[in-house]
C-alpha positions as CSV (number, residue, x, y, z in Angstrom):
1,M,0.1,8.6,40.8
2,T,-2.1,8.9,38.4
3,R,-1.4,12.6,37.9
4,Q,1.7,12.4,37.4
5,L,1.6,9.2,35.3
6,L,-0.5,11.5,32.4
7,E,1.4,14.5,33.4
8,Q,4.9,12.3,32.0
9,L,2.5,11.1,29.0
10,C,1.6,14.7,28.1
11,Q,5.4,15.5,28.3
12,L,5.7,13.1,25.7
13,S,3.5,13.7,23.3
14,R,4.7,17.1,23.0
15,E,8.1,15.9,22.7
16,F,7.2,13.6,20.5
17,G,4.3,14.8,18.6
18,T,5.5,17.0,15.3
19,S,7.7,16.9,12.5
20,P,9.8,14.6,12.3
21,Y,8.2,12.2,14.5
22,V,4.6,12.3,13.1
23,H,2.2,14.5,11.2
24,A,-1.6,15.4,12.0
25,G,-3.1,13.8,14.0
26,G,-0.8,10.5,13.5
27,G,1.2,8.6,16.6
28,N,-0.2,8.2,19.7
29,V,1.1,7.4,23.5
30,S,0.3,5.5,26.1
31,V,0.5,4.8,30.0
32,K,-0.4,2.3,31.7
33,S,-0.7,1.0,35.0
34,A,-2.3,-3.4,36.3
35,G,-5.5,-2.1,35.8
36,R,-6.3,0.7,33.3
37,L,-4.6,2.8,30.5
38,W,-4.3,5.9,29.1
39,I,-4.0,6.7,25.5
40,K,-4.5,9.4,23.1
41,P,-8.2,9.6,21.5
42,S,-8.3,8.9,17.2
43,G,-7.3,11.7,15.5
44,M,-6.4,14.1,17.7
45,A,-3.1,16.1,17.9
46,L,-0.4,14.4,19.9
47,C,1.3,18.6,20.7
48,E,-2.1,19.1,21.7
49,M,-2.8,17.2,24.5
50,T,-3.0,18.0,27.7
51,P,-3.1,15.1,30.9
52,E,-7.1,15.6,31.0
53,G,-7.1,14.8,27.1
54,F,-6.5,11.6,27.7
55,L,-8.8,8.0,27.3
56,E,-8.9,6.1,30.5
57,M,-9.4,2.5,29.4
58,D,-10.5,-0.7,31.1
59,R,-7.1,-3.4,30.7
60,S,-9.7,-6.4,31.2
61,A,-11.6,-5.2,29.1
62,L,-8.9,-4.4,26.0
63,N,-7.8,-8.1,27.0
64,A,-11.5,-9.7,26.2
65,I,-10.6,-8.4,22.5
66,Y,-8.0,-10.9,22.3
67,A,-10.2,-13.9,22.6
68,A,-12.7,-11.9,20.7
69,Q,-14.3,-13.9,17.5
70,P,-15.0,-10.9,15.9
71,P,-16.6,-11.0,11.7
72,E,-14.7,-12.2,9.3
73,N,-15.7,-9.2,6.9
74,T,-13.5,-6.3,6.9
75,R,-15.9,-3.7,7.5
76,E,-18.1,-6.3,10.3
77,R,-14.5,-6.6,11.8
78,E,-13.8,-3.0,12.9
79,R,-17.4,-2.1,13.5
80,F,-17.3,-5.4,15.8
81,I,-13.7,-4.2,17.3
82,C,-14.6,-0.3,17.9
83,G,-17.6,-0.9,19.6
84,M,-15.3,-3.5,22.2
85,L,-12.7,-0.1,22.5
86,M,-15.6,1.8,23.0
87,R,-17.4,-0.5,26.3
88,A,-13.5,-0.7,27.5
89,V,-13.4,3.0,28.1
90,V,-13.5,4.3,31.8
91,S,-13.8,7.7,31.7
92,E,-13.6,9.8,28.7
93,S,-12.1,13.3,27.3
94,G,-14.0,13.7,24.4
95,G,-13.5,11.3,21.2
96,R,-13.1,8.2,20.7
97,P,-10.0,5.4,21.3
98,S,-7.5,4.6,18.2
99,V,-7.5,1.6,17.2
100,E,-4.0,0.8,18.3
101,T,-5.2,1.2,21.4
102,P,-5.5,-2.8,22.2
103,L,-1.9,-3.2,20.3
104,H,-0.4,-0.7,23.2
105,N,-2.3,-2.7,25.5
106,L,-0.2,-5.9,24.8
107,F,3.3,-4.3,26.1
108,E,4.1,-5.2,29.4
109,A,6.2,-2.0,29.4
110,A,4.6,0.9,30.8
111,Y,5.2,3.8,28.3
112,V,4.3,3.4,24.9
113,V,5.4,5.7,22.3
114,H,4.3,5.6,18.2
115,T,5.8,7.5,15.8
116,H,5.9,7.7,12.2
117,M,9.2,9.1,12.4
118,T,10.9,10.0,8.8
119,L,14.1,8.9,9.6
120,L,13.0,5.4,11.1
121,N,10.5,5.5,7.4
122,G,13.6,5.6,5.5
123,P,14.8,1.6,5.5
124,A,10.8,0.8,6.8
125,C,9.8,2.0,3.5
126,A,12.5,0.4,1.5
127,R,12.9,-2.7,-0.9
128,G,15.7,-3.5,1.7
129,G,14.7,-2.3,4.8
130,A,14.1,-5.7,6.3
131,A,17.6,-6.7,5.7
132,A,18.6,-3.4,7.1
133,C,17.2,-3.2,10.1
134,R,17.6,-6.8,11.7
135,E,21.2,-6.1,10.6
136,I,21.6,-2.1,12.3
137,F,18.8,-2.3,15.4
138,P,19.1,-6.6,16.2
139,E,17.4,-6.4,19.3
140,A,14.5,-4.7,17.5
141,L,11.1,-6.9,16.1
142,W,10.4,-6.3,12.8
143,V,7.1,-6.9,11.3
144,E,5.9,-7.0,7.9
145,Y,2.9,-5.1,6.7
146,V,-0.5,-5.6,8.0
147,D,-3.4,-3.5,7.6
148,P,-3.9,-1.6,11.0
149,G,-6.4,-2.3,13.2
150,Y,-7.3,-5.7,14.5
151,T,-5.3,-7.2,12.0
152,L,-2.2,-5.1,12.9
153,C,-3.2,-5.8,17.1
154,M,-3.1,-9.5,16.7
155,H,-0.7,-9.9,13.9
156,V,2.2,-8.0,16.3
157,R,0.3,-10.1,19.2
158,E,2.4,-13.4,18.1
159,A,5.2,-11.8,17.3
160,L,5.5,-10.5,20.2
161,R,5.1,-13.9,22.2
162,Q,7.1,-15.7,19.7
163,C,9.9,-13.2,20.7
164,A,9.6,-13.8,24.4
165,A,9.6,-17.3,23.6
166,R,13.3,-17.3,22.3
167,H,14.5,-14.3,24.1
168,G,12.7,-14.0,27.6
169,R,11.5,-10.7,27.3
170,Q,9.5,-8.3,24.6
171,P,11.5,-5.9,22.7
172,S,11.4,-2.5,23.4
173,V,11.3,-1.8,19.5
174,V,9.0,-3.1,17.3
175,I,9.5,-1.6,13.5
176,L,6.4,-1.7,11.3
177,K,6.9,-2.0,7.7
178,N,5.6,0.9,6.0
179,H,4.3,2.1,8.7
180,G,6.8,3.7,11.7
181,V,7.8,2.0,15.3
182,F,6.7,1.3,18.6
183,V,9.2,1.9,21.8
184,A,8.2,0.7,25.1
185,E,9.8,1.4,27.9
186,E,9.4,1.5,32.3
187,T,9.7,5.2,31.7
188,P,9.9,8.2,29.6
189,E,14.1,8.6,30.0
190,A,14.2,5.2,28.6
191,V,11.5,6.0,25.7
192,R,14.4,9.1,24.9
193,D,16.8,7.2,24.9
194,A,15.8,4.7,22.3
195,Y,14.9,7.3,20.2
196,S,17.8,8.6,20.6
197,G,20.1,5.6,19.4
198,L,17.3,4.8,16.7
199,K,18.4,8.4,15.7
200,R,22.2,7.9,15.9
201,T,22.3,4.6,14.3
202,L,20.5,5.6,11.5
203,R,22.3,9.3,10.4
204,A,25.5,7.5,10.3
205,R,24.0,4.8,7.7
206,Y,22.4,7.4,6.1
207,E,26.2,10.0,6.4
208,S,27.8,6.1,5.2
209,Q,25.3,6.3,2.1
210,G,26.3,9.6,1.0
211,V,22.4,10.0,1.5
212,S,21.2,13.5,2.8
213,T,18.3,13.6,5.6
214,R,17.8,17.1,4.0
215,L,14.8,17.4,1.6
216,A,16.2,18.3,-1.9
217,K,14.4,21.0,-3.3
218,R,14.7,23.1,-6.3
219,A,15.5,26.9,-6.2
220,P,11.7,28.9,-5.8
221,V,10.3,30.8,-8.4
222,D,9.2,34.3,-8.0
223,E,5.4,34.6,-6.9
224,E,4.0,35.8,-10.0
225,T,4.5,32.3,-11.8
226,L,3.3,30.8,-8.4
227,A,0.1,32.9,-8.6
228,E,-0.1,32.2,-11.9
229,A,0.3,28.1,-11.1
230,R,-2.7,28.3,-8.5
231,A,-4.5,30.6,-10.9
232,R,-4.8,27.2,-12.9
233,I,-5.1,24.8,-10.2
234,R,-7.9,26.4,-9.2
235,D,-9.1,26.4,-12.6
236,V,-9.1,22.8,-13.1
237,F,-9.8,21.5,-9.7
238,G,-12.6,23.7,-9.1
239,S,-13.4,23.5,-5.5
240,A,-11.4,20.9,-4.9
241,A,-8.8,23.6,-4.6
242,A,-10.5,26.3,-2.8
243,S,-6.8,26.5,-0.6
244,I,-3.6,25.6,-1.7
245,H,0.0,26.0,-0.1
246,A,3.0,25.7,-2.3
247,S,7.0,24.5,-1.8
248,P,9.8,24.7,-4.4
249,S,9.8,21.9,-6.4
250,F,10.9,18.3,-5.3
251,Q,11.0,14.9,-6.4
252,V,7.4,13.8,-5.1
253,A,6.3,9.6,-4.0
254,E,4.6,8.8,-7.0
255,G,2.4,6.2,-4.6
256,P,1.5,5.4,-1.2
257,L,3.6,4.9,1.4
258,T,1.9,5.1,4.8
259,P,-1.1,5.5,5.7
260,D,-1.2,8.9,7.0
261,H,0.7,9.6,3.6
262,I,-2.7,7.9,2.2
263,V,-5.2,9.8,4.4
264,Y,-3.8,13.4,4.6
265,A,-2.0,13.5,0.7
266,K,-3.6,10.9,-0.9
267,S,-2.6,8.1,-2.9
268,F,-1.2,9.5,-5.7
269,P,-0.1,12.5,-6.6
270,F,-0.7,14.9,-9.8
271,V,2.1,15.0,-11.6
272,E,0.3,15.3,-15.5
273,A,0.1,18.5,-17.5
274,L,-2.7,21.1,-15.7
275,T,-5.6,21.2,-18.3
276,K,-9.3,20.7,-17.8
277,E,-9.2,16.9,-19.3
278,R,-6.1,15.5,-17.8
279,A,-7.8,16.5,-14.3
280,D,-11.1,15.1,-14.8
281,A,-9.5,12.2,-15.7
282,F,-7.5,12.0,-13.0
283,V,-10.4,11.6,-10.5
284,R,-11.7,9.6,-12.7
285,R,-9.1,7.1,-12.2
286,R,-8.6,7.3,-8.8
287,G,-12.2,8.4,-7.4
288,Y,-10.7,11.1,-6.0
289,A,-9.6,15.4,-6.7
290,P,-5.7,14.8,-6.0
291,R,-4.4,16.4,-2.6
292,V,-0.9,17.2,-4.0
293,V,0.0,18.6,-7.7
294,E,3.7,19.4,-9.2
295,T,4.2,21.0,-12.1
296,A,7.6,22.3,-13.3
297,Q,7.5,25.1,-10.8
298,A,7.0,24.0,-7.5
299,V,4.8,21.3,-5.2
300,F,1.1,22.2,-4.1
301,G,-0.7,20.9,-0.9
302,I,-4.5,21.7,-2.2
303,G,-7.8,21.0,-0.5
304,E,-11.5,21.8,-0.1
305,T,-10.2,23.4,3.8
306,D,-6.7,25.4,4.7
307,P,-6.4,22.9,7.1
308,Q,-6.8,20.3,4.4
309,A,-4.5,21.8,2.1
310,R,-2.1,22.4,4.9
311,A,-1.6,18.6,5.7
312,A,-1.4,17.7,2.1
313,L,1.9,19.4,1.4
314,A,3.8,18.2,5.1
315,L,3.2,15.1,4.3
316,A,3.6,15.6,0.1
317,E,7.8,16.8,1.6
318,D,7.3,14.1,4.4
319,G,6.9,11.5,1.3
320,A,9.7,12.8,-0.7
321,L,12.6,12.6,2.3
322,I,11.2,9.1,2.6
323,R,11.2,8.6,-0.8
324,Q,14.8,10.0,-1.1
325,L,15.7,8.3,2.1
326,S,14.9,4.3,0.8
327,Q,17.7,4.8,-1.5
328,A,20.7,3.6,1.5
329,F,18.2,0.9,1.7
330,G,17.9,-0.5,-1.9
331,G,14.9,2.5,-3.2
332,V,11.9,3.1,-2.5
333,E,8.2,0.2,-2.0
334,Y,5.4,1.7,-2.2
335,L,2.4,-0.2,-0.8
336,D,0.3,-2.7,-2.9
337,D,-3.1,-2.0,-4.7
338,A,-5.0,-3.9,-1.7
339,A,-3.2,-1.9,1.1
340,R,-4.1,0.9,-0.3
341,E,-7.2,0.3,-0.7
342,F,-7.8,-0.6,2.8
343,I,-7.4,2.5,4.1
344,E,-8.5,4.5,1.4
345,N,-11.8,2.6,2.5
346,W,-12.0,2.4,6.1
347,E,-14.4,4.7,8.0
348,V,-11.4,4.7,11.2
349,E,-9.3,6.4,8.6
350,T,-12.4,8.9,7.7
351,Y,-12.9,9.9,11.3
352,R,-9.5,10.2,12.0
353,A,-8.8,12.7,9.5
354,R,-11.7,14.5,9.9
355,I,-11.0,15.3,13.9
356,S,-7.6,16.2,13.4
357,L,-8.1,18.3,10.8
358,G,-11.1,19.8,12.6
359,E,-13.9,18.6,10.7
360,S,-17.5,17.3,11.8
361,A,-16.5,13.7,12.6
362,S,-20.6,13.3,11.2
C-alpha cells in the first residue's frame, strides 16, 4: 500500500514539477496516512523525484510543532523548528524536510500539491488579486502574505480552522499572496481536476481582459551583438558572470515577486548602463551582484555556475510573465522590504538554493 502511495506521489511530482508550475527546487508534494506523511526533501527538484526519494515523517511529531513554544528571535525560532522537523523524520533518503512540512500536515486530505503556478501568481502578485480570487474562486481560501516557514504554517492553521468552522470542511484550494497555491484532495485525479479548473478559469479571465498568457518578447538580435554584450557583462561583473544565458529582450520585473524569485534571480535586476562604476554601485547598494541583467539587446541570466545562470533567466522570464498577467488584476505588487529581507537572510532558503543548483550544502 505504501509503495502505491509513493508511486502515485512520484507521478504527481513529475506532472507538476516543471514550468509553468514550478522552477528549480520550488514547490512540493506530499501524501499522508493516519500516522505517516511522505514529502519531498528541501531543494530537490519535483521532476526528478523517485518513490524512494521522499522523506517519511512521523505525524505525531509534526503535530507537536503546533503546540511548541519557539524562541521569539527569528533565526533562533527557525533553527528550533528545523530541529523539531529533523526529529520527526522516520526514514530519510537524504536531505532534510521542507519547512512547509508542518503546513502539509495540516490538511485533512491525503494528497497535497503545492506549486508556484505562473497563471495563478498573476492575481496572487497583483494589487487587485485578493478581490479577484475571492470572486472567481469563491470556495478557495485566500491568505495574505506571511513569511514562509513556521509563521506561515501557524497563520494558515488558524485560517483553516476558521474556514472549517464556517463551512464544515477545509478548503481544497489555498491561495497564498505573492507565493503560490496549495491543492489538497483525497486522490491524485482530484488534484489534477482542481488544477485544470484553476487554469480554465484563469485563462478565461486573461482572455476577457485582453492579456496574453505568453510573455511578450522583442525580436532577437544577432549573435555578434550578443557576444559583445556578454563580454561587457563579464568585464563589469567578473566571476559573478562566469556563466551567462541570454533571451530576446522583455520587460523584466523591477522588484521581488515571490520567495522563489528572490532565491534564484535575486530581488532586483540590473537595468542600468553597463559600466564598472554602475555595477560596483549596484553591489554596494544591494549587497550582492545581480543575477539578471537587462540591456537594450537582450535579458541575461548570470551566475558563477551554469545552473545559477540558467535558473536566474528562467525566473526572470517567469517574473516578467507574472508582471504581464497582473495587468488583468490591477497591476503588479512587489514584496515589501521586510518580506524581501527575511528571504534574503534566511538560511533555509540558502540551503534550498544550494541543493537545487547542485552546490554543496555546507
